[in-house]
PyMOL CGO cylinders between C-alpha atoms (Angstrom):
from pymol import cmd
from pymol.cgo import CYLINDER

trace = [
    CYLINDER, 4.46, -15.52, 26.36, 7.25, -15.79, 23.73, 0.3, 1, 1, 1, 1, 1, 1,
    CYLINDER, 7.25, -15.79, 23.73, 8.82, -13.16, 21.92, 0.3, 1, 1, 1, 1, 1, 1,
    CYLINDER, 8.82, -13.16, 21.92, 7.31, -13.85, 18.59, 0.3, 1, 1, 1, 1, 1, 1,
    CYLINDER, 7.31, -13.85, 18.59, 3.81, -12.76, 20.06, 0.3, 1, 1, 1, 1, 1, 1,
    CYLINDER, 3.81, -12.76, 20.06, 5.43, -9.71, 21.83, 0.3, 1, 1, 1, 1, 1, 1,
    CYLINDER, 5.43, -9.71, 21.83, 6.74, -8.59, 18.66, 0.3, 1, 1, 1, 1, 1, 1,
    CYLINDER, 6.74, -8.59, 18.66, 3.97, -9.00, 16.68, 0.3, 1, 1, 1, 1, 1, 1,
    CYLINDER, 3.97, -9.00, 16.68, 1.81, -7.21, 19.28, 0.3, 1, 1, 1, 1, 1, 1,
    CYLINDER, 1.81, -7.21, 19.28, 4.32, -4.23, 19.41, 0.3, 1, 1, 1, 1, 1, 1,
    CYLINDER, 4.32, -4.23, 19.41, 4.60, -4.08, 15.83, 0.3, 1, 1, 1, 1, 1, 1,
    CYLINDER, 4.60, -4.08, 15.83, 0.57, -3.98, 15.67, 0.3, 1, 1, 1, 1, 1, 1,
    CYLINDER, 0.57, -3.98, 15.67, 0.43, -1.29, 18.22, 0.3, 1, 1, 1, 1, 1, 1,
    CYLINDER, 0.43, -1.29, 18.22, 3.25, 0.78, 16.45, 0.3, 1, 1, 1, 1, 1, 1,
    CYLINDER, 3.25, 0.78, 16.45, 1.32, 0.50, 13.15, 0.3, 1, 1, 1, 1, 1, 1,
    CYLINDER, 1.32, 0.50, 13.15, -2.01, 1.57, 14.66, 0.3, 1, 1, 1, 1, 1, 1,
    CYLINDER, -2.01, 1.57, 14.66, -0.41, 4.45, 16.23, 0.3, 1, 1, 1, 1, 1, 1,
    CYLINDER, -0.41, 4.45, 16.23, 0.99, 5.55, 12.99, 0.3, 1, 1, 1, 1, 1, 1,
    CYLINDER, 0.99, 5.55, 12.99, -2.12, 5.00, 11.13, 0.3, 1, 1, 1, 1, 1, 1,
    CYLINDER, -2.12, 5.00, 11.13, -4.03, 7.27, 13.64, 0.3, 1, 1, 1, 1, 1, 1,
    CYLINDER, -4.03, 7.27, 13.64, -2.09, 10.38, 12.70, 0.3, 1, 1, 1, 1, 1, 1,
    CYLINDER, -2.09, 10.38, 12.70, -3.43, 10.66, 9.32, 0.3, 1, 1, 1, 1, 1, 1,
    CYLINDER, -3.43, 10.66, 9.32, -1.76, 12.34, 6.13, 0.3, 1, 1, 1, 1, 1, 1,
    CYLINDER, -1.76, 12.34, 6.13, -0.06, 11.99, 2.87, 0.3, 1, 1, 1, 1, 1, 1,
    CYLINDER, -0.06, 11.99, 2.87, 3.10, 12.62, 1.01, 0.3, 1, 1, 1, 1, 1, 1,
    CYLINDER, 3.10, 12.62, 1.01, 5.30, 11.80, -1.87, 0.3, 1, 1, 1, 1, 1, 1,
    CYLINDER, 5.30, 11.80, -1.87, 8.79, 12.41, -3.10, 0.3, 1, 1, 1, 1, 1, 1,
    CYLINDER, 8.79, 12.41, -3.10, 9.91, 14.79, -5.58, 0.3, 1, 1, 1, 1, 1, 1,
    CYLINDER, 9.91, 14.79, -5.58, 12.96, 14.52, -8.12, 0.3, 1, 1, 1, 1, 1, 1,
    CYLINDER, 12.96, 14.52, -8.12, 15.18, 15.86, -5.56, 0.3, 1, 1, 1, 1, 1, 1,
    CYLINDER, 15.18, 15.86, -5.56, 14.42, 12.98, -3.10, 0.3, 1, 1, 1, 1, 1, 1,
    CYLINDER, 14.42, 12.98, -3.10, 12.80, 15.21, -0.53, 0.3, 1, 1, 1, 1, 1, 1,
    CYLINDER, 12.80, 15.21, -0.53, 9.21, 14.49, 0.62, 0.3, 1, 1, 1, 1, 1, 1,
    CYLINDER, 9.21, 14.49, 0.62, 6.78, 16.87, -0.41, 0.3, 1, 1, 1, 1, 1, 1,
    CYLINDER, 6.78, 16.87, -0.41, 3.03, 16.95, 0.98, 0.3, 1, 1, 1, 1, 1, 1,
    CYLINDER, 3.03, 16.95, 0.98, 0.63, 15.19, -1.48, 0.3, 1, 1, 1, 1, 1, 1,
    CYLINDER, 0.63, 15.19, -1.48, -3.25, 15.51, -0.56, 0.3, 1, 1, 1, 1, 1, 1,
    CYLINDER, -3.25, 15.51, -0.56, -3.93, 15.91, 3.19, 0.3, 1, 1, 1, 1, 1, 1,
    CYLINDER, -3.93, 15.91, 3.19, -1.02, 16.76, 5.64, 0.3, 1, 1, 1, 1, 1, 1,
    CYLINDER, -1.02, 16.76, 5.64, -0.40, 15.22, 8.93, 0.3, 1, 1, 1, 1, 1, 1,
    CYLINDER, -0.40, 15.22, 8.93, 0.41, 18.39, 10.65, 0.3, 1, 1, 1, 1, 1, 1,
    CYLINDER, 0.41, 18.39, 10.65, 3.48, 19.89, 12.24, 0.3, 1, 1, 1, 1, 1, 1,
    CYLINDER, 3.48, 19.89, 12.24, 3.34, 18.14, 15.29, 0.3, 1, 1, 1, 1, 1, 1,
    CYLINDER, 3.34, 18.14, 15.29, 2.76, 14.62, 13.84, 0.3, 1, 1, 1, 1, 1, 1,
    CYLINDER, 2.76, 14.62, 13.84, 5.89, 12.13, 13.91, 0.3, 1, 1, 1, 1, 1, 1,
    CYLINDER, 5.89, 12.13, 13.91, 7.67, 11.50, 10.90, 0.3, 1, 1, 1, 1, 1, 1,
    CYLINDER, 7.67, 11.50, 10.90, 7.76, 8.01, 9.84, 0.3, 1, 1, 1, 1, 1, 1,
    CYLINDER, 7.76, 8.01, 9.84, 10.72, 6.55, 7.76, 0.3, 1, 1, 1, 1, 1, 1,
    CYLINDER, 10.72, 6.55, 7.76, 8.69, 6.32, 4.37, 0.3, 1, 1, 1, 1, 1, 1,
    CYLINDER, 8.69, 6.32, 4.37, 8.70, 10.20, 4.69, 0.3, 1, 1, 1, 1, 1, 1,
    CYLINDER, 8.70, 10.20, 4.69, 12.03, 10.25, 3.59, 0.3, 1, 1, 1, 1, 1, 1,
    CYLINDER, 12.03, 10.25, 3.59, 11.30, 8.04, 0.39, 0.3, 1, 1, 1, 1, 1, 1,
    CYLINDER, 11.30, 8.04, 0.39, 11.13, 4.15, -0.26, 0.3, 1, 1, 1, 1, 1, 1,
    CYLINDER, 11.13, 4.15, -0.26, 12.89, 2.11, -2.47, 0.3, 1, 1, 1, 1, 1, 1,
    CYLINDER, 12.89, 2.11, -2.47, 11.98, -1.34, -3.08, 0.3, 1, 1, 1, 1, 1, 1,
    CYLINDER, 11.98, -1.34, -3.08, 15.42, -2.41, -4.24, 0.3, 1, 1, 1, 1, 1, 1,
    CYLINDER, 15.42, -2.41, -4.24, 16.80, -1.87, -0.89, 0.3, 1, 1, 1, 1, 1, 1,
    CYLINDER, 16.80, -1.87, -0.89, 14.55, -4.55, 0.47, 0.3, 1, 1, 1, 1, 1, 1,
    CYLINDER, 14.55, -4.55, 0.47, 15.88, -8.07, 1.38, 0.3, 1, 1, 1, 1, 1, 1,
    CYLINDER, 15.88, -8.07, 1.38, 13.97, -10.34, -0.94, 0.3, 1, 1, 1, 1, 1, 1,
    CYLINDER, 13.97, -10.34, -0.94, 11.62, -13.15, 0.29, 0.3, 1, 1, 1, 1, 1, 1,
    CYLINDER, 11.62, -13.15, 0.29, 11.95, -16.83, -0.58, 0.3, 1, 1, 1, 1, 1, 1,
    CYLINDER, 11.95, -16.83, -0.58, 8.83, -16.39, -2.92, 0.3, 1, 1, 1, 1, 1, 1,
    CYLINDER, 8.83, -16.39, -2.92, 7.52, -13.38, -5.03, 0.3, 1, 1, 1, 1, 1, 1,
    CYLINDER, 7.52, -13.38, -5.03, 3.70, -13.39, -5.22, 0.3, 1, 1, 1, 1, 1, 1,
    CYLINDER, 3.70, -13.39, -5.22, 2.58, -14.05, -8.78, 0.3, 1, 1, 1, 1, 1, 1,
    CYLINDER, 2.58, -14.05, -8.78, 0.47, -11.41, -10.58, 0.3, 1, 1, 1, 1, 1, 1,
    CYLINDER, 0.47, -11.41, -10.58, -2.61, -13.40, -10.00, 0.3, 1, 1, 1, 1, 1, 1,
    CYLINDER, -2.61, -13.40, -10.00, -1.87, -14.14, -6.19, 0.3, 1, 1, 1, 1, 1, 1,
    CYLINDER, -1.87, -14.14, -6.19, -5.20, -14.10, -4.11, 0.3, 1, 1, 1, 1, 1, 1,
    CYLINDER, -5.20, -14.10, -4.11, -4.48, -13.18, -0.51, 0.3, 1, 1, 1, 1, 1, 1,
    CYLINDER, -4.48, -13.18, -0.51, -1.13, -14.86, -0.11, 0.3, 1, 1, 1, 1, 1, 1,
    CYLINDER, -1.13, -14.86, -0.11, 0.34, -14.42, 3.31, 0.3, 1, 1, 1, 1, 1, 1,
    CYLINDER, 0.34, -14.42, 3.31, 2.99, -11.81, 3.23, 0.3, 1, 1, 1, 1, 1, 1,
    CYLINDER, 2.99, -11.81, 3.23, 4.10, -8.53, 4.24, 0.3, 1, 1, 1, 1, 1, 1,
    CYLINDER, 4.10, -8.53, 4.24, 6.49, -5.65, 3.20, 0.3, 1, 1, 1, 1, 1, 1,
    CYLINDER, 6.49, -5.65, 3.20, 9.21, -8.10, 1.86, 0.3, 1, 1, 1, 1, 1, 1,
    CYLINDER, 9.21, -8.10, 1.86, 6.90, -9.96, -0.36, 0.3, 1, 1, 1, 1, 1, 1,
    CYLINDER, 6.90, -9.96, -0.36, 5.12, -6.61, -1.54, 0.3, 1, 1, 1, 1, 1, 1,
    CYLINDER, 5.12, -6.61, -1.54, 8.36, -4.91, -2.17, 0.3, 1, 1, 1, 1, 1, 1,
    CYLINDER, 8.36, -4.91, -2.17, 9.67, -7.92, -4.38, 0.3, 1, 1, 1, 1, 1, 1,
    CYLINDER, 9.67, -7.92, -4.38, 6.34, -7.70, -6.38, 0.3, 1, 1, 1, 1, 1, 1,
    CYLINDER, 6.34, -7.70, -6.38, 6.86, -3.90, -6.91, 0.3, 1, 1, 1, 1, 1, 1,
    CYLINDER, 6.86, -3.90, -6.91, 10.51, -4.64, -7.96, 0.3, 1, 1, 1, 1, 1, 1,
    CYLINDER, 10.51, -4.64, -7.96, 9.76, -7.43, -10.44, 0.3, 1, 1, 1, 1, 1, 1,
    CYLINDER, 9.76, -7.43, -10.44, 7.20, -5.19, -12.03, 0.3, 1, 1, 1, 1, 1, 1,
    CYLINDER, 7.20, -5.19, -12.03, 9.64, -2.42, -12.09, 0.3, 1, 1, 1, 1, 1, 1,
    CYLINDER, 9.64, -2.42, -12.09, 12.21, -4.43, -13.79, 0.3, 1, 1, 1, 1, 1, 1,
    CYLINDER, 12.21, -4.43, -13.79, 9.54, -5.19, -16.34, 0.3, 1, 1, 1, 1, 1, 1,
    CYLINDER, 9.54, -5.19, -16.34, 9.23, -1.55, -16.85, 0.3, 1, 1, 1, 1, 1, 1,
    CYLINDER, 9.23, -1.55, -16.85, 5.84, -1.42, -15.10, 0.3, 1, 1, 1, 1, 1, 1,
    CYLINDER, 5.84, -1.42, -15.10, 4.89, 1.15, -12.30, 0.3, 1, 1, 1, 1, 1, 1,
    CYLINDER, 4.89, 1.15, -12.30, 2.66, -0.35, -9.46, 0.3, 1, 1, 1, 1, 1, 1,
    CYLINDER, 2.66, -0.35, -9.46, -0.44, 1.06, -7.73, 0.3, 1, 1, 1, 1, 1, 1,
    CYLINDER, -0.44, 1.06, -7.73, -0.91, -0.43, -4.02, 0.3, 1, 1, 1, 1, 1, 1,
    CYLINDER, -0.91, -0.43, -4.02, -4.27, 0.01, -2.37, 0.3, 1, 1, 1, 1, 1, 1,
    CYLINDER, -4.27, 0.01, -2.37, -3.94, -0.93, 1.58, 0.3, 1, 1, 1, 1, 1, 1,
    CYLINDER, -3.94, -0.93, 1.58, -7.56, -2.18, 2.20, 0.3, 1, 1, 1, 1, 1, 1,
    CYLINDER, -7.56, -2.18, 2.20, -9.61, -4.18, 4.99, 0.3, 1, 1, 1, 1, 1, 1,
    CYLINDER, -9.61, -4.18, 4.99, -12.98, -5.57, 5.16, 0.3, 1, 1, 1, 1, 1, 1,
    CYLINDER, -12.98, -5.57, 5.16, -13.95, -3.62, 8.24, 0.3, 1, 1, 1, 1, 1, 1,
    CYLINDER, -13.95, -3.62, 8.24, -12.82, -0.18, 6.51, 0.3, 1, 1, 1, 1, 1, 1,
    CYLINDER, -12.82, -0.18, 6.51, -16.09, 1.61, 5.08, 0.3, 1, 1, 1, 1, 1, 1,
    CYLINDER, -16.09, 1.61, 5.08, -14.04, 4.01, 2.83, 0.3, 1, 1, 1, 1, 1, 1,
    CYLINDER, -14.04, 4.01, 2.83, -11.93, 0.93, 1.44, 0.3, 1, 1, 1, 1, 1, 1,
    CYLINDER, -11.93, 0.93, 1.44, -15.38, -0.42, 0.32, 0.3, 1, 1, 1, 1, 1, 1,
    CYLINDER, -15.38, -0.42, 0.32, -16.59, 2.79, -1.17, 0.3, 1, 1, 1, 1, 1, 1,
    CYLINDER, -16.59, 2.79, -1.17, -13.51, 3.32, -3.38, 0.3, 1, 1, 1, 1, 1, 1,
    CYLINDER, -13.51, 3.32, -3.38, -12.96, -0.29, -4.52, 0.3, 1, 1, 1, 1, 1, 1,
    CYLINDER, -12.96, -0.29, -4.52, -15.28, -0.27, -7.61, 0.3, 1, 1, 1, 1, 1, 1,
    CYLINDER, -15.28, -0.27, -7.61, -13.41, 3.14, -8.82, 0.3, 1, 1, 1, 1, 1, 1,
    CYLINDER, -13.41, 3.14, -8.82, -10.09, 1.23, -8.16, 0.3, 1, 1, 1, 1, 1, 1,
    CYLINDER, -10.09, 1.23, -8.16, -11.35, -1.66, -10.58, 0.3, 1, 1, 1, 1, 1, 1,
    CYLINDER, -11.35, -1.66, -10.58, -12.32, 0.75, -13.17, 0.3, 1, 1, 1, 1, 1, 1,
    CYLINDER, -12.32, 0.75, -13.17, -8.93, 2.35, -13.13, 0.3, 1, 1, 1, 1, 1, 1,
    CYLINDER, -8.93, 2.35, -13.13, -7.13, -0.96, -13.32, 0.3, 1, 1, 1, 1, 1, 1,
    CYLINDER, -7.13, -0.96, -13.32, -9.17, -1.72, -16.27, 0.3, 1, 1, 1, 1, 1, 1,
    CYLINDER, -9.17, -1.72, -16.27, -8.52, 1.65, -17.83, 0.3, 1, 1, 1, 1, 1, 1,
    CYLINDER, -8.52, 1.65, -17.83, -4.69, 1.69, -17.02, 0.3, 1, 1, 1, 1, 1, 1,
    CYLINDER, -4.69, 1.69, -17.02, -3.19, -1.59, -18.19, 0.3, 1, 1, 1, 1, 1, 1,
    CYLINDER, -3.19, -1.59, -18.19, 0.29, -0.07, -18.27, 0.3, 1, 1, 1, 1, 1, 1,
    CYLINDER, 0.29, -0.07, -18.27, 0.18, 0.10, -14.48, 0.3, 1, 1, 1, 1, 1, 1,
    CYLINDER, 0.18, 0.10, -14.48, 0.10, -3.04, -12.29, 0.3, 1, 1, 1, 1, 1, 1,
    CYLINDER, 0.10, -3.04, -12.29, -2.39, -3.23, -9.18, 0.3, 1, 1, 1, 1, 1, 1,
    CYLINDER, -2.39, -3.23, -9.18, -1.56, -4.75, -5.96, 0.3, 1, 1, 1, 1, 1, 1,
    CYLINDER, -1.56, -4.75, -5.96, -3.96, -5.02, -2.96, 0.3, 1, 1, 1, 1, 1, 1,
    CYLINDER, -3.96, -5.02, -2.96, -2.87, -5.35, 0.59, 0.3, 1, 1, 1, 1, 1, 1,
    CYLINDER, -2.87, -5.35, 0.59, -5.56, -6.77, 3.00, 0.3, 1, 1, 1, 1, 1, 1,
    CYLINDER, -5.56, -6.77, 3.00, -4.42, -5.02, 6.26, 0.3, 1, 1, 1, 1, 1, 1,
    CYLINDER, -4.42, -5.02, 6.26, -5.02, -6.37, 10.02, 0.3, 1, 1, 1, 1, 1, 1,
    CYLINDER, -5.02, -6.37, 10.02, -7.68, -8.45, 8.72, 0.3, 1, 1, 1, 1, 1, 1,
    CYLINDER, -7.68, -8.45, 8.72, -9.21, -11.77, 9.50, 0.3, 1, 1, 1, 1, 1, 1,
    CYLINDER, -9.21, -11.77, 9.50, -8.27, -13.94, 6.38, 0.3, 1, 1, 1, 1, 1, 1,
    CYLINDER, -8.27, -13.94, 6.38, -11.95, -15.21, 6.00, 0.3, 1, 1, 1, 1, 1, 1,
    CYLINDER, -11.95, -15.21, 6.00, -13.29, -11.64, 5.92, 0.3, 1, 1, 1, 1, 1, 1,
    CYLINDER, -13.29, -11.64, 5.92, -10.37, -10.40, 3.59, 0.3, 1, 1, 1, 1, 1, 1,
    CYLINDER, -10.37, -10.40, 3.59, -11.54, -13.47, 1.17, 0.3, 1, 1, 1, 1, 1, 1,
    CYLINDER, -11.54, -13.47, 1.17, -15.09, -12.24, 1.47, 0.3, 1, 1, 1, 1, 1, 1,
    CYLINDER, -15.09, -12.24, 1.47, -14.31, -8.79, 0.56, 0.3, 1, 1, 1, 1, 1, 1,
    CYLINDER, -14.31, -8.79, 0.56, -12.20, -9.92, -2.64, 0.3, 1, 1, 1, 1, 1, 1,
    CYLINDER, -12.20, -9.92, -2.64, -15.07, -12.18, -3.59, 0.3, 1, 1, 1, 1, 1, 1,
    CYLINDER, -15.07, -12.18, -3.59, -17.67, -9.54, -3.03, 0.3, 1, 1, 1, 1, 1, 1,
    CYLINDER, -17.67, -9.54, -3.03, -15.73, -6.74, -5.29, 0.3, 1, 1, 1, 1, 1, 1,
    CYLINDER, -15.73, -6.74, -5.29, -14.49, -9.56, -7.42, 0.3, 1, 1, 1, 1, 1, 1,
    CYLINDER, -14.49, -9.56, -7.42, -10.70, -8.41, -7.10, 0.3, 1, 1, 1, 1, 1, 1,
    CYLINDER, -10.70, -8.41, -7.10, -8.96, -9.78, -9.49, 0.3, 1, 1, 1, 1, 1, 1,
    CYLINDER, -8.96, -9.78, -9.49, -5.32, -8.01, -9.22, 0.3, 1, 1, 1, 1, 1, 1,
    CYLINDER, -5.32, -8.01, -9.22, -2.90, -9.69, -7.02, 0.3, 1, 1, 1, 1, 1, 1,
    CYLINDER, -2.90, -9.69, -7.02, -3.61, -9.42, -3.30, 0.3, 1, 1, 1, 1, 1, 1,
    CYLINDER, -3.61, -9.42, -3.30, -1.51, -10.21, -0.13, 0.3, 1, 1, 1, 1, 1, 1,
    CYLINDER, -1.51, -10.21, -0.13, -2.73, -10.97, 3.21, 0.3, 1, 1, 1, 1, 1, 1,
    CYLINDER, -2.73, -10.97, 3.21, -0.77, -8.62, 5.54, 0.3, 1, 1, 1, 1, 1, 1,
    CYLINDER, -0.77, -8.62, 5.54, -2.00, -9.64, 9.19, 0.3, 1, 1, 1, 1, 1, 1,
    CYLINDER, -2.00, -9.64, 9.19, 0.84, -7.59, 10.92, 0.3, 1, 1, 1, 1, 1, 1,
    CYLINDER, 0.84, -7.59, 10.92, 0.33, -4.25, 8.87, 0.3, 1, 1, 1, 1, 1, 1,
    CYLINDER, 0.33, -4.25, 8.87, 4.09, -4.30, 7.71, 0.3, 1, 1, 1, 1, 1, 1,
    CYLINDER, 4.09, -4.30, 7.71, 3.15, -2.91, 4.26, 0.3, 1, 1, 1, 1, 1, 1,
    CYLINDER, 3.15, -2.91, 4.26, 1.16, 0.05, 5.60, 0.3, 1, 1, 1, 1, 1, 1,
    CYLINDER, 1.16, 0.05, 5.60, 3.96, 1.03, 8.00, 0.3, 1, 1, 1, 1, 1, 1,
    CYLINDER, 3.96, 1.03, 8.00, 6.77, 0.76, 5.33, 0.3, 1, 1, 1, 1, 1, 1,
    CYLINDER, 6.77, 0.76, 5.33, 4.87, 2.83, 3.02, 0.3, 1, 1, 1, 1, 1, 1,
    CYLINDER, 4.87, 2.83, 3.02, 3.94, 5.58, 5.66, 0.3, 1, 1, 1, 1, 1, 1,
    CYLINDER, 3.94, 5.58, 5.66, 0.18, 4.91, 5.71, 0.3, 1, 1, 1, 1, 1, 1,
    CYLINDER, 0.18, 4.91, 5.71, -1.33, 7.04, 8.51, 0.3, 1, 1, 1, 1, 1, 1,
    CYLINDER, -1.33, 7.04, 8.51, -4.91, 6.09, 8.26, 0.3, 1, 1, 1, 1, 1, 1,
    CYLINDER, -4.91, 6.09, 8.26, -7.09, 3.81, 5.96, 0.3, 1, 1, 1, 1, 1, 1,
    CYLINDER, -7.09, 3.81, 5.96, -7.43, 3.09, 3.21, 0.3, 1, 1, 1, 1, 1, 1,
    CYLINDER, -7.43, 3.09, 3.21, -3.86, 4.08, 1.87, 0.3, 1, 1, 1, 1, 1, 1,
    CYLINDER, -3.86, 4.08, 1.87, -3.00, 3.90, -1.55, 0.3, 1, 1, 1, 1, 1, 1,
    CYLINDER, -3.00, 3.90, -1.55, 0.36, 4.67, -3.00, 0.3, 1, 1, 1, 1, 1, 1,
    CYLINDER, 0.36, 4.67, -3.00, 2.17, 4.33, -6.28, 0.3, 1, 1, 1, 1, 1, 1,
    CYLINDER, 2.17, 4.33, -6.28, 5.76, 3.23, -7.21, 0.3, 1, 1, 1, 1, 1, 1,
    CYLINDER, 5.76, 3.23, -7.21, 7.31, 4.45, -10.44, 0.3, 1, 1, 1, 1, 1, 1,
    CYLINDER, 7.31, 4.45, -10.44, 9.37, 2.24, -12.75, 0.3, 1, 1, 1, 1, 1, 1,
    CYLINDER, 9.37, 2.24, -12.75, 12.27, 2.64, -10.71, 0.3, 1, 1, 1, 1, 1, 1,
    CYLINDER, 12.27, 2.64, -10.71, 10.79, 1.12, -7.69, 0.3, 1, 1, 1, 1, 1, 1,
    CYLINDER, 10.79, 1.12, -7.69, 10.69, 4.26, -5.74, 0.3, 1, 1, 1, 1, 1, 1,
    CYLINDER, 10.69, 4.26, -5.74, 7.63, 5.63, -3.89, 0.3, 1, 1, 1, 1, 1, 1,
    CYLINDER, 7.63, 5.63, -3.89, 6.02, 8.23, -6.34, 0.3, 1, 1, 1, 1, 1, 1,
    CYLINDER, 6.02, 8.23, -6.34, 2.97, 9.39, -4.57, 0.3, 1, 1, 1, 1, 1, 1,
    CYLINDER, 2.97, 9.39, -4.57, 0.59, 8.51, -1.63, 0.3, 1, 1, 1, 1, 1, 1,
    CYLINDER, 0.59, 8.51, -1.63, -2.99, 9.30, -0.67, 0.3, 1, 1, 1, 1, 1, 1,
    CYLINDER, -2.99, 9.30, -0.67, -4.37, 8.40, 2.72, 0.3, 1, 1, 1, 1, 1, 1,
    CYLINDER, -4.37, 8.40, 2.72, -7.94, 8.11, 2.96, 0.3, 1, 1, 1, 1, 1, 1,
    CYLINDER, -7.94, 8.11, 2.96, -10.72, 7.38, 0.39, 0.3, 1, 1, 1, 1, 1, 1,
    CYLINDER, -10.72, 7.38, 0.39, -9.59, 8.17, -3.12, 0.3, 1, 1, 1, 1, 1, 1,
    CYLINDER, -9.59, 8.17, -3.12, -11.60, 10.47, -5.15, 0.3, 1, 1, 1, 1, 1, 1,
    CYLINDER, -11.60, 10.47, -5.15, -11.46, 10.45, -9.06, 0.3, 1, 1, 1, 1, 1, 1,
    CYLINDER, -11.46, 10.45, -9.06, -9.21, 13.61, -8.59, 0.3, 1, 1, 1, 1, 1, 1,
    CYLINDER, -9.21, 13.61, -8.59, -6.78, 12.07, -6.28, 0.3, 1, 1, 1, 1, 1, 1,
    CYLINDER, -6.78, 12.07, -6.28, -6.70, 8.72, -8.10, 0.3, 1, 1, 1, 1, 1, 1,
    CYLINDER, -6.70, 8.72, -8.10, -5.83, 10.45, -11.34, 0.3, 1, 1, 1, 1, 1, 1,
    CYLINDER, -5.83, 10.45, -11.34, -3.02, 12.43, -9.72, 0.3, 1, 1, 1, 1, 1, 1,
    CYLINDER, -3.02, 12.43, -9.72, -1.75, 9.36, -8.28, 0.3, 1, 1, 1, 1, 1, 1,
    CYLINDER, -1.75, 9.36, -8.28, -1.58, 7.78, -11.91, 0.3, 1, 1, 1, 1, 1, 1,
    CYLINDER, -1.58, 7.78, -11.91, -0.11, 10.83, -13.21, 0.3, 1, 1, 1, 1, 1, 1,
    CYLINDER, -0.11, 10.83, -13.21, 2.83, 10.79, -10.85, 0.3, 1, 1, 1, 1, 1, 1,
    CYLINDER, 2.83, 10.79, -10.85, 4.21, 7.37, -12.39, 0.3, 1, 1, 1, 1, 1, 1,
    CYLINDER, 4.21, 7.37, -12.39, 3.40, 8.22, -16.32, 0.3, 1, 1, 1, 1, 1, 1,
]
cmd.load_cgo(trace, "trace")
């Protein structure tokens, strides 16, 4: 086996382990991470995103997904570049990490689409996580998702933003910094709290 598949398998295992821990956080104005929503517990391992995320520190990819991209292949560099471009234009970005195999992802998607329509000042980005492309395509078509989506086969984005479960929804402010994170199915209250973080 070549090193490429070994690295991919190792990354998938690491992402899976992190996702099983469960929890959520955001950064406050001091740069420290504070709990937001469910907490991972004292014994849970910290992940790099717990210390904050700034998309402008990520090496840009060759191409940045368009605002109407539909399941373009990519990972964290592509997502970070998308968020950075929106931040430079003065727009915060909400990122929803979903998968066709995730029941709570299906349950919350209609609410997310309504929120996108009601919040034109916020850019929405969907990340199809550890999913077969054809299943992701069916999911996007079923819900008529028309905001940008990236097909992240390796789970890079979830790891980068500290996703500890599915679904994970995060918001980045107009400076390209992680401002809020909810792990698990959104409610109207937690979605409103996330959006308030970037107003």
